[in-house]
C-alpha positions as CSV (number, residue, x, y, z in Angstrom):
1,X,-62.6,-30.7,-46.8
2,X,-62.0,-33.9,-45.6
3,X,-60.1,-35.2,-42.8
4,X,-57.2,-36.3,-44.8
5,X,-57.7,-33.2,-46.7
6,X,-57.2,-31.0,-43.2
7,X,-54.1,-33.0,-42.0
8,X,-52.3,-30.8,-44.7
9,X,-54.0,-27.8,-44.8
10,X,-52.5,-24.1,-44.0
11,X,-51.7,-23.6,-40.3
12,X,-51.8,-19.6,-39.4
13,X,-48.2,-19.9,-37.5
14,X,-45.2,-21.8,-37.1
15,X,-43.2,-22.1,-33.8
16,X,-39.7,-21.4,-34.0
17,X,-37.2,-23.5,-32.4
18,X,-35.0,-21.9,-30.1
19,X,-33.2,-24.7,-29.0
20,X,-31.0,-23.7,-32.0
21,X,-28.8,-20.8,-31.2
22,X,-27.5,-18.7,-33.8
23,X,-24.3,-20.5,-33.9
24,X,-26.6,-23.7,-34.7
25,X,-28.5,-21.9,-37.5
26,X,-25.3,-20.9,-39.5
27,X,-24.1,-24.5,-39.3
28,X,-27.4,-25.7,-40.2
29,X,-27.7,-23.1,-43.3
30,X,-24.0,-23.8,-44.3
31,X,-24.2,-27.6,-44.2
32,X,-27.9,-26.9,-46.5
33,X,-26.0,-25.1,-49.5
34,X,-23.1,-27.7,-49.1
35,X,-25.4,-30.6,-49.9
36,X,-27.7,-28.6,-52.0
37,X,-25.0,-28.1,-54.8
38,X,-25.8,-31.8,-55.6
39,X,-29.0,-31.5,-56.2
40,X,-29.4,-32.9,-59.8
41,X,-32.6,-30.8,-61.4
42,X,-31.4,-27.4,-62.8
43,X,-34.7,-25.6,-62.8
44,X,-35.2,-26.8,-59.5
45,X,-32.5,-25.6,-58.2
46,X,-33.3,-22.1,-60.0
47,X,-36.4,-22.4,-57.9
48,X,-34.8,-23.1,-54.7
49,X,-31.4,-21.2,-54.5
50,X,-32.3,-18.3,-53.8
51,X,-34.5,-19.4,-50.3
52,X,-31.3,-21.3,-49.5
53,X,-28.5,-18.6,-50.2
54,X,-30.3,-15.9,-48.8
55,X,-30.8,-18.2,-45.7
56,X,-34.9,-17.9,-45.5
57,X,-35.3,-21.7,-44.6
58,X,-36.0,-20.9,-40.8
59,X,-35.9,-23.9,-38.2
60,X,-39.1,-24.5,-36.2
61,X,-42.1,-26.7,-36.3
62,X,-45.7,-26.3,-37.1
63,X,-48.2,-25.8,-34.9
64,X,-50.3,-28.8,-35.4
65,X,-49.1,-32.3,-36.3
66,X,-45.7,-31.2,-35.7
67,X,-44.6,-35.0,-35.8
68,X,-46.0,-35.6,-39.2
69,X,-45.4,-32.5,-41.4
70,X,-42.4,-31.6,-43.4
71,X,-42.7,-27.7,-42.7
72,X,-44.8,-24.4,-43.8
73,X,-44.5,-21.8,-46.0
74,X,-44.3,-18.0,-44.9
75,X,-46.1,-16.0,-47.4
76,X,-46.8,-12.7,-48.0
77,X,-50.6,-11.3,-48.4
78,X,-50.2,-11.4,-52.0
79,X,-49.0,-14.9,-51.9
80,X,-45.6,-14.2,-52.9
81,X,-43.1,-16.8,-51.1
82,X,-41.5,-14.9,-48.1
83,X,-39.0,-18.2,-46.6
84,X,-40.0,-21.6,-45.2
85,X,-40.3,-22.7,-41.5
86,X,-38.3,-26.6,-41.8
87,X,-39.8,-28.9,-39.4
88,X,-36.9,-30.0,-36.9
89,X,-38.7,-33.0,-36.1
90,X,-39.4,-34.7,-38.8
91,X,-35.8,-33.9,-40.3
92,X,-34.1,-34.8,-37.2
93,X,-32.3,-31.8,-36.9
94,X,-30.3,-31.4,-33.8
95,X,-29.3,-28.2,-31.8
96,X,-25.5,-28.5,-33.0
97,X,-27.7,-27.5,-36.5
98,X,-26.7,-31.1,-37.9
99,X,-29.4,-33.3,-39.7
100,X,-29.1,-37.1,-40.2
101,X,-30.0,-36.3,-43.8
102,X,-29.8,-32.8,-45.8
103,X,-30.7,-34.5,-49.0
104,X,-34.4,-35.0,-47.5
105,X,-34.3,-31.3,-46.3
106,X,-33.7,-30.4,-49.8
107,X,-36.5,-32.9,-51.0
108,X,-38.6,-31.3,-48.7
109,X,-38.2,-27.5,-49.6
110,X,-39.2,-28.9,-52.9
111,X,-42.4,-30.5,-51.9
112,X,-43.7,-27.7,-49.4
113,X,-42.6,-25.0,-52.5
114,X,-44.9,-27.2,-55.0
115,X,-47.7,-28.2,-52.6
116,X,-48.2,-24.3,-51.9
117,X,-47.8,-23.7,-55.6
118,X,-50.1,-25.9,-56.6
119,X,-52.9,-25.5,-54.3
120,X,-52.9,-21.9,-53.3
121,X,-51.7,-20.4,-56.6
122,X,-52.8,-22.4,-59.1
123,X,-55.1,-25.2,-58.3
124,X,-57.8,-23.9,-60.8
125,X,-55.4,-24.3,-64.1
126,X,-54.0,-27.6,-62.6
127,X,-57.5,-28.7,-62.6
128,X,-58.0,-27.4,-66.3
129,X,-54.6,-29.0,-67.3
130,X,-56.3,-32.2,-69.1
131,X,-52.4,-33.9,-70.1
132,X,-51.5,-33.4,-66.3
133,X,-54.6,-34.9,-64.8
134,X,-54.6,-37.8,-67.2
135,X,-51.0,-38.4,-66.4
136,X,-51.4,-38.1,-62.7
137,X,-54.5,-40.4,-62.9
138,X,-52.9,-42.8,-64.6
139,X,-49.9,-42.9,-62.1
140,X,-52.0,-43.3,-59.7
141,X,-53.8,-45.9,-60.9
142,X,-50.7,-48.0,-61.4
143,X,-50.1,-47.1,-57.6
144,X,-52.8,-49.1,-56.7
145,X,-52.6,-51.9,-58.9
146,X,-48.5,-52.5,-57.9
147,X,-49.6,-51.8,-53.7
148,X,-52.9,-54.1,-53.8
149,X,-51.2,-56.8,-56.2
150,X,-54.2,-56.2,-58.6
151,X,-52.3,-57.9,-61.7
152,X,-54.7,-60.9,-62.0
153,X,-58.0,-59.2,-62.3
154,X,-60.5,-60.7,-64.6
155,X,-61.2,-58.5,-67.9
156,X,-63.9,-57.5,-67.0
157,X,-63.0,-56.5,-63.4
158,X,-60.1,-54.8,-64.9
159,X,-62.7,-52.2,-66.8
160,X,-64.5,-51.6,-63.8
161,X,-61.4,-51.0,-61.5
162,X,-60.5,-48.7,-64.4
163,X,-63.4,-46.8,-64.4
164,X,-63.9,-46.6,-60.8
165,X,-60.3,-44.8,-60.6
166,X,-60.9,-42.9,-63.3
167,X,-64.5,-42.0,-61.6
168,X,-63.4,-41.1,-58.2
169,X,-60.5,-39.1,-59.7
170,X,-61.8,-36.4,-61.8
171,X,-64.6,-36.0,-59.1
172,X,-63.2,-35.9,-55.6
173,X,-59.6,-34.7,-57.3
174,X,-60.0,-32.7,-59.9
175,X,-63.5,-31.7,-58.7
176,X,-65.5,-32.5,-62.0
177,X,-68.8,-32.9,-62.1
178,X,-70.1,-36.0,-61.3
179,X,-72.0,-36.4,-64.4
180,X,-69.3,-35.6,-66.4
181,X,-66.9,-37.5,-64.7
182,X,-69.0,-41.1,-65.3
183,X,-69.0,-40.4,-69.0
184,X,-65.6,-39.2,-69.5
185,X,-64.4,-42.4,-67.8
186,X,-66.2,-45.2,-69.6
187,X,-64.0,-46.9,-71.9
188,X,-64.7,-47.2,-75.5
189,X,-66.8,-50.6,-76.0
190,X,-67.4,-51.2,-72.0
191,X,-70.7,-48.9,-71.8
192,X,-72.9,-51.8,-71.2
193,X,-71.0,-53.4,-68.9
194,X,-70.0,-50.2,-66.6
195,X,-73.9,-49.0,-66.9
196,X,-75.4,-52.0,-66.1
197,X,-73.3,-52.8,-63.2
198,X,-72.5,-49.4,-61.6
199,X,-75.3,-46.9,-62.6
200,X,-74.4,-43.4,-61.9
201,X,-77.8,-42.9,-59.3
202,X,-75.8,-45.4,-57.2
203,X,-72.0,-43.6,-57.1
204,X,-73.4,-40.3,-55.3
205,X,-73.0,-41.7,-51.9
206,X,-69.5,-42.2,-52.1
207,X,-68.4,-38.8,-51.0
208,X,-64.6,-38.9,-50.5
209,X,-61.3,-40.1,-52.9
210,X,-60.7,-42.5,-49.5
211,X,-64.2,-43.9,-50.4
212,X,-62.9,-46.0,-53.7
213,X,-62.1,-48.9,-51.4
214,X,-65.6,-49.3,-50.4
215,X,-67.1,-48.9,-54.1
216,X,-64.2,-51.6,-55.4
217,X,-65.3,-53.9,-52.5
218,X,-69.2,-52.8,-52.7
219,X,-69.4,-53.7,-56.6
220,X,-67.1,-56.9,-56.2
221,X,-64.2,-55.1,-58.3
222,X,-61.5,-56.7,-55.3
223,X,-62.2,-59.1,-53.0
224,X,-60.5,-57.4,-50.1
225,X,-62.5,-55.6,-47.7
226,X,-62.2,-51.4,-47.5
227,X,-59.8,-51.9,-44.3
228,X,-57.9,-54.7,-45.3
229,X,-56.8,-52.7,-48.8
230,X,-56.3,-49.3,-46.7
231,X,-54.4,-51.3,-44.3
232,X,-52.2,-53.1,-47.4
233,X,-51.6,-49.7,-49.0
234,X,-50.2,-48.1,-46.0
235,X,-48.5,-50.9,-44.9
236,X,-46.7,-50.7,-48.7
237,X,-46.1,-47.1,-49.0
238,X,-46.5,-45.7,-45.3
239,X,-48.9,-43.4,-43.6
240,X,-47.7,-40.1,-44.9
241,X,-47.8,-41.2,-48.4
242,X,-51.0,-42.2,-48.2
243,X,-52.3,-39.1,-46.6
244,X,-50.8,-36.7,-49.4
245,X,-52.1,-39.6,-52.3
246,X,-56.1,-39.3,-50.4
247,X,-56.1,-35.1,-49.9
248,X,-55.8,-32.8,-52.8
249,X,-54.5,-32.6,-56.6
250,X,-51.4,-30.6,-55.0
251,X,-50.4,-33.3,-52.3
252,X,-50.8,-36.2,-54.5
253,X,-48.7,-34.8,-57.5
254,X,-45.9,-33.3,-54.9
255,X,-45.9,-36.5,-53.3
256,X,-45.1,-38.7,-56.5
257,X,-42.7,-36.4,-57.6
258,X,-40.9,-36.8,-54.8
259,X,-40.2,-40.1,-55.4
260,X,-37.9,-39.5,-58.1
261,X,-35.2,-37.8,-55.5
262,X,-35.7,-41.1,-53.2
263,X,-37.2,-38.8,-50.4
264,X,-37.5,-41.5,-47.5
265,X,-41.1,-40.4,-46.8
266,X,-42.3,-41.0,-50.6
267,X,-39.8,-42.9,-52.1
268,X,-42.1,-46.2,-51.9
269,X,-44.4,-44.3,-54.4
270,X,-42.1,-44.6,-57.3
271,X,-42.8,-46.4,-59.9
272,X,-41.5,-45.3,-63.6
273,X,-38.6,-42.7,-64.1
274,X,-40.6,-41.6,-67.2
275,X,-43.9,-41.4,-66.2
276,X,-43.0,-39.1,-63.1
277,X,-40.2,-36.9,-65.7
278,X,-43.6,-36.4,-67.6
279,X,-45.4,-35.1,-64.7
280,X,-42.6,-33.1,-63.1
281,X,-41.8,-31.6,-66.7
282,X,-45.2,-30.0,-67.0
283,X,-45.1,-28.9,-62.9
284,X,-41.6,-26.7,-63.5
285,X,-42.6,-25.6,-66.7
286,X,-46.0,-24.5,-66.5
287,X,-46.2,-23.6,-62.9
288,X,-43.3,-23.3,-60.7
289,X,-41.4,-20.9,-62.9
290,X,-44.3,-18.4,-62.1
291,X,-43.9,-18.5,-58.3
292,X,-43.2,-15.3,-57.4
293,X,-41.0,-14.6,-54.1
294,X,-40.2,-11.7,-51.6
295,X,-36.5,-12.1,-50.5
296,X,-36.5,-9.4,-47.8
297,X,-39.9,-9.4,-45.4
298,X,-39.1,-12.8,-43.5
299,X,-35.9,-11.3,-41.9
300,X,-37.6,-7.8,-40.9
301,X,-40.2,-9.6,-39.4
302,X,-37.5,-12.3,-38.0
303,X,-36.1,-9.6,-36.3
304,X,-39.1,-8.4,-34.8
305,X,-40.0,-11.6,-33.5
306,X,-36.5,-12.1,-31.1
307,X,-36.8,-8.7,-30.2
308,X,-40.5,-9.0,-28.9
309,X,-39.2,-12.6,-27.7
310,X,-42.1,-14.1,-29.3
311,X,-42.7,-18.1,-30.0
312,X,-44.0,-18.1,-33.4
313,X,-44.0,-16.5,-36.7
314,X,-47.3,-15.9,-38.3
315,X,-47.5,-17.7,-41.7
316,X,-48.9,-15.0,-43.8
317,X,-47.1,-11.8,-42.9
């Protein structure tokens, strides 16, 4: 697991924010329900509605990276979703239960469940889903072209760019064997150019998706240095989007889907509604509809937490 992926990894517990009293929580839940009525996607509403109506969205913060992460799924030992701890720090929730943007909170809940489902429940299915991977890789490539302003590459460099993005995506995101990924990433008619320029025995030194920028520079596909590419990309899309785009398949998909809903953390990732609809339809129909819930256990755990004056709740209960 690389360092970027570790930032988004599971945490064993989430702290509860006791600055928000019972009255604060009731007002927060009331506001959340009111704003949720305006959410546009019916399938997503069906997914999130029980958590919101049963008040299983609790206020707190993760044990680590509390100034960065959106929240944490609380799950049962058999991987059913029991609730979500929404991070009050990154959502500006005050002690009266108000927030600057409940629309952001609702989008974050969608992101948190989607990322959890794709990473913990359906990862093996996702990396076998050829149509989904093709759509996500295509979107990822467009994001790089747009934000690195690579519109005027020569025809040969465009072929090599497409090859390297495909190769790194399928090797480091979809976990394909490098030999398989190498052959499938070669576009028809360009075998000689690619194999003569980027031989397979030289590519294994690049160990992460984030090292794609080193390869683009090393093979003179892009003239910018790797650090300049990363700086330009981070400056364009934001640090949180950059982390999500370079962590794993679940964070890549979740972040680009959320750009459709103008989530402030991910809005810079928006390119095309049609492209996003194609990805989201597969995710909601094939995966999110299969998520299981336990709507009772978290409240029982919370009673025990309050009774024993504990400061945190375990994220596996």
